[in-house]
C-alpha positions, 0 to 999 in steps of 0.5 A: 509478533515482530512485524516489519512494515515497508512502504513506498509513497508518492503523494503521502496517502500510503505513508498515512495508511502505513502509520495507521497500520503500525499504530493499530498493530501496536495497539493490538499487541505487536512490535512494529518497525515502520520504514520508508522503502527509500530509507531501508539500509540493509533489507536482508538483515532487517527481514531476518529480525521479523516474524512477518512483513507488510509492504504497502505501495500506491499505484500511479500510472499502472505501477507501484513505486520503483523502490518498492518493486526493487525491494520486493524483487531483491528480497522475494525469497525471504518474503516468500519464506515468511508471513506477509501482506501487501497493501495496494493503495489507489483511487481505483479501489474507492470505486466499483467500476469493473474495468478499474478493478480489472486494472488493479488486479493487472497491476498486482499481477504484473508486480508479483510477476516482476518481483517474484514475491507472492504475498499471503494476503493482499488488501486493496485500500482506497487512496485519496485526492491530495490536491495540496501535494499536486503541482498544477498539471497533476491537479488538472489531470486528477480533476479530469479523471474525477470528472470522467468518473462523475465524482465531484471534487473541490481542487482546493481541498483534499478528499480521502477515500480510505475506509479505516474500519475495513482496514482494521478488519483486514489487519485483525484477520491478517494478524491472527493468520500471521501469528499461527 
């Protein structure tokens, strides 16, 4: 199966997740094209060459990357006409706080309503604290958020929460359903 992976990233974890997804899908026999949404020149032509599409984006300040939202909006008809999946990457997905999960579902609902794209499958993927990518103010904000959640972090080290094995299970299930 030929799969297009389009991703948007802010601090780099969604890029890492998308590369992992691409490598894994190639390993299980699929043909993949991986594109950062900002580098997508002719998305309509790109989509028509593929059997399925997987989009990945991260939530910051309650929204996904604007370029990813715009891509999904402009291509909602094509996306809705093919097998698709959406990876929603966020720190909130690392926890079990009910209000955080409610917020994730609200962000996804707003995204699908604004774009008109309704992915066949959605997976919430835990992100990472990437202190090496943050400026002083973002680092301060992220430490405050972590302290509020009673999570211990060292602002001199990145901390990754992504569950790679769970992501493989999702991809196995999605690839089988997309192939039928």
